[in-house]
N, C-alpha and C positions, 0 to 999 in steps of 0.2 A: 085763216092759217092752214086749213086742211089742204088747200092747193099747194102751199109751200112744202108741207110734209110729203105730199104725193110726189112732187118734183124731186125732192131730196132722196126719197126712197128709190125712185126710178133711176136716178143718176148713180146711186151707190150700187144698186143691183147690176146696172150695166157694167160697172167696173169690176166688182168682186165676182161676178159670174164669168168673167173673161180671164182665163189663166195667164194669157200673154200680157194683159194690162197689169195684173197683179205683180207679175215678175218684173216688168219694166218700171213700175212706179215704186215698189217697195223693196224688192230683193236686189235688183241690179244696182241701185244707188248705194246700198249698204256695202255690197261686194266691191264696188268701184272705189268708194272712199277708203275702206279698210285696206284694199289692195294697193291703192296709191301710196298710203302711208308706209305700208310694209315694203313696197318696192323701193320707195325713196330711201328708207333705212338700209335696205340690203345693198342698193347700188352705191350709196355714199360710203358705206363701210367697206365695200369691195374696192372702191376707188382709193380710199385712204390707205387701206392695207396694201394694195398693189404698189402705191408710190413708196410706202415705207419699206416694203420688202424688196424693192427693185435694187439690183446690184449695179451701181453706176460705173460707167466706163470713163476714166479720167486720164488725160494726157498731160504730162508735166514736162515742160521744155526748159532746158538749161538749169537742171536742179543743182543746188549747192551740195558740196561734199557732205555726206552723212545724212542727207535729207531722207533718202529712201529707207535707211535703217530706223530713223526717227518715226516715219510713218508706220513701219512694221511694228514697232513697239507700242504704238497707239491702237493697233488692231483695227485700222480703219476698214469699214465694211464696203469695199469696192475694188474694182480692178484698175490699178494705177500703172500706167505705162510711161516710162521715163525715156527722154531722148535729148540729144544735143543738136544744134544746127537747125536747119529748116525742114529736114526730111526725117521720117521714121519708118522702120520696117514693121508692118502690122499684118495680122492674119485676118482674112476676109472669107466669105463663103466661097470665093473663087481661088483661095490659096493665099500665099504670102504676097504682099504688095507694098511698095514704097509710096507713101503719101506725104504731101507737104502740109505745112501749117494752114495754108489757105484751104486745102481739101478737108482738113480737120474742122475748120470753121464751117465749111459747107455742110459737113456731116452733122455738126451741132445744129445748124439751121433746119436740117431735114429730120432731126431727132434720132439719128443713128449713133451719135456720140453725145455724151452728156456735158462734158466740161473740158476746157483747155486752160491750164495754169502756166503762165509764162514768167519765169524769173529773169531779171536783167543779167546780162553776162557779167561774170566776176562779182556776183551778188554778195557772197559771203565775205569777200575781201573788202568790199565797200562798207559792209556793216561793221566789221572788226576794226577798220582803219578810219572810222568816221571822225571828222573834225567839226568843231562848232562852226556853223554857217554854211557847211557844204550841203549838197543836195542828197537827200536820203534815197536809197534804192527803192524800186517799186516792184510789186508783184501784180501782174495783170491777170484777170480771170475773164474768159470768154464763155458765155452760156446763153441759153435760149429761154427767156422768161415766159414765153408762150408754151413751153413744154414743162409739164409737171415734174417729169424725171430730171430734167436739166436743172430746174430751179432748186429742187430738193437736193440734188448732188452738190450744187454750189453752196447751199446753206450748210449742209453737213460738213463739207470739206473746210469751209471757213471756220465753223465752230469747233470741229474736232481736231483739225490739223493746223491751219494757218494761224489762228489766234493763239493756240498753245505754242506753236513754233516761235511766234513773235515774243511771247512771254519768256520762252526758253533763251532766246538770243539776248533779250534785255537783261535777264538775270546774269548771263555771262559777262555782260558789259558793266552792270551796276553792282552786282552782288546781291545785297538785301533789297528786294523790291519795295519793302515797306518804307524805305528812305524817300522814295519819290511818290508814294501813295499818301496823299494828304488826308483823304477820308474814303470810306466805302459808302456805296449807295445801295440800299436794299439787299443786305446779305441773305435775307430770307424773302424772296419776291412774293411768295404766297401770302405772307403775313401782311403785305402792303395792300392786298385787294380790299377795296371798300365798295361793295356793290349789293344790290338787291338780288339775291340768288333766284327768287321767283321770276323776276323780270328777265334776268340773264338767261335762265334755263328756257324760258318761253320765247326767246327772241325769234328763232326760226319758225316756231309754231304760229306766232302772231303775224308773220309775213304770209304764210301759206293758207292758214285756216279761213280768214275772211274771203279770200279769193275763191276758194273751193266751195264754201258754203253758199255765198250769194249767187254763184254761177250755177251750181247743181240744183239749188232750190227752185230756180227759174224754169228748169226743164219740165217739172211736173205740171204746173199750171199752163205752160206753153203748149204742151201736147194735149192735155185734157180740155183746155178752154176752146181751142180751135175746133176740136171734134164735137164738143158738147153744144156749141152755139152755131158756128159757121157750118159745121158738118151737117147738123140737123136742118139748117136753113136750106142747104143744097138737096138733102134727101126729102124735104117736105114735111118731116115729122114735127118740126117746130111750128109750121103754119097750122097744122091740125090742132096743136095745143092752144094757139092764139085765138082760134074761133070758138073755144070752149068758154063757159061762163067764168072760168078762173080769171081773177084780176091780173093784169100785166105785172104789177108790183110783186105779187106773190110768186109769179113765174120767175122773175128776176132774182128775188131773194132765194128761191129754191135752188136755182142754178148756181148762184154765187156761194151759198152756204154749202151746197154739196161739193163744189170744187174746193172750198176752203177746208171742209172736213178731210177730204182726200189729201189735200196738200199739207194739212196739219199732221196727218198720219205720216206723210213723207218727211215732215220736219222732225217727228219723233224718231223715225228711222235714222235720219242724219245725226240727231243728238246721241242716240245709242252708238252709232258708228264712230262718232268722235271719241266717246268714252272707251270703246273697245280698241280703237286704233291709237289712242294716246300713248300707251307704252312703246309702240314702235316709233312714234315721233320723238319720244324722250331720248331714245338711243341716238337719234340724229342731231337733235337741237340742244340737248342739255349740256350745261357746263356745271362746275362746282360739284354738288353732290348728285347731280343727274336726275333731279326730281322736278317735274312740272306739276304744280298743284293748282287746281281751280276750286275755289271755295264753293260749298253747296248753294249759297245765295247767288253766286255768279253763274252757276249752272242753271238755276231757275231763270235768271235774267236772260241767259243765252236762249233758253227755250222760248221765252216770251218774245224776245227780239225776232227770233226766227218765225214764230207764228204770225205776228203782225206783218212781217215782211212778206210772208207767203200770201196773206190776204191782199196786200198791195199788189203783188204780182198777179193775183187772180183778177183784181179789178182792172189792171192795165190790159191784161190779155183779153178779159171779157169785153172791154170797150172796143178794142181793136177788132175782135171777132164779130161783134154785133154790127159794126160799121162796114165790115167787109162783105162782098158779094159771093166770094168763093174761098175755099180753104187755101188755094194757091195764093190768092190776093192777101189773105190774112197772114200767111207765112212770110210773104215779102215785106209786109208792114212790121211784123214782129222782129225780123232779123236785125234792123237798126237798134231796136230796143235791147235786144240780146247783146249787141256789141257794147252799148252803153253800160249794161250790167257788168260785163266782163271788164271794161275799162275802170269801172268803180272799184272792182276788186284789185286790179293791177295797181291803181293809184295808192292803195294802202300798203302794198308790198314795198314800194320805193319812197314812202313818205318820210322815212328817217325819224328823228326824235323831235320834230318841230312841235310847238305848242298848239294844241287843237282848241280853237274857240268853241264855246258851248253851242253857238248857233250852227256850227257845221254838223252837229248831230241831228239837226232838223232837215238836212238835205235828203231827199228820197234816195234810197238804195245806198248811196255813199255814206250817209250817216249811220246806217245799219252796219255797214262794213267796218267803220271806225269803232262802233260800239262792240262788235265781235272781237276786234283786235284788242281793245282795252280789257275786255273780259278775260282773254287768255293770259294777261299779265296782272290781273286783279287790280286794275287801275280805274275801272269804270265807276263813276260816282252816281249817286241816286239822281242828282239833277240831270246829268248827261243821259242816263237811262230814261228818265221821264220825258225829256225833250224829244228823244228819238222815237219812243213809243207813241207819244201823243201826236207828234207831227205825222207819223206814218199812218196812224188810225184816221186822222182828219183828212189826209189826202185820199185815203181809201174810201172814206165816206163820200167825199165830193165826187169821186169817180163812179161810185155806186149810183148816185143821183143821176149822173149823166147816162149811165146804162139804162136806168129805169125810163128816162125820157126817150132814149133811143128805142126801147121796146114799145113805147106808146106811139111811135111814129110808123104808120102803115108803109110809108115810102121806104124807110130803112129796113123794116122787117120782111117786106115782100119784094125787095130788090127792084122797086119800080124805077 
């Protein structure tokens, strides 16, 4: 075991005495993760606030008598331009200009105008003189659902103006609206919510966190493993260690354990980053009381899942590195693995609410991503946690055996 301790000490010294490696392995990931969450919160808040504070430009064609006064009484927050016929005089950057309804629609398509509301001609007369069986008049709205400003303008105008105007005209015709209202549905909508607030608050977090964790955790072993094994094969330092009395198994264990220690430290950094960055995620993802709560037991499980996942990454990278003849070759082999890791995270983002079979937690990498997702919503069971950890450890152990066999092969180790 002295050989194993020597290799571990050698690898740890190599990393911790290199300030650049310390920064890239431990400081940069924490800054990136916290920065990503902070940036996400800021950008989404800016986007939502911008849409809400935008003053929409709305054109109303063939307005009925008194409609403009009604809109003014409602204090609708927007610039409403009324016109009759097919053309309207409007102000542009180039001065006053007459534009047609077709040009208004083109401006809606390009995002320069938010909404066009078209009343039928003689709209009010049709409403007031309605007879049973006759066709009711129509209000057409033209908007661009691909533009946030346009869609929000349409929603606001429908809610704050058109729906109230409809009720106003109906009251003039009927009198007491309660005569035609058989019943109400959800007078207090908030009282109708039946949901798990913890799960609802963590919905966005459960989409993003697994993807970020399993992707960023892979970067540490990927960079360290190639340099510690393939890099030393190229430089000849590994060959000099192979001809010493040290057993090959001790050398392998030393390399893997050193990489695991470094990667576990990286996992600790990510865990702390998640805890620190959680308040910024809450601002983006939370509903209800705005609290995302992860129980202490779930946090311990998260750490264990991350640690065993890191060791799996170490063995995968280690096997590729020992079988490769050069760092360039190792990098080309690891790239497809990295893509699979990323895809595993993406699959959890768009998985929806489908039922997860317990066997899926045993799938390498993907099972860990699902486990992390369940942890964020406090839904991970002990059985699911056990399946994921045991399967990951078993696969890692098998890969470790293959690495030891590769180290015992002169053909592999000396690139014969």
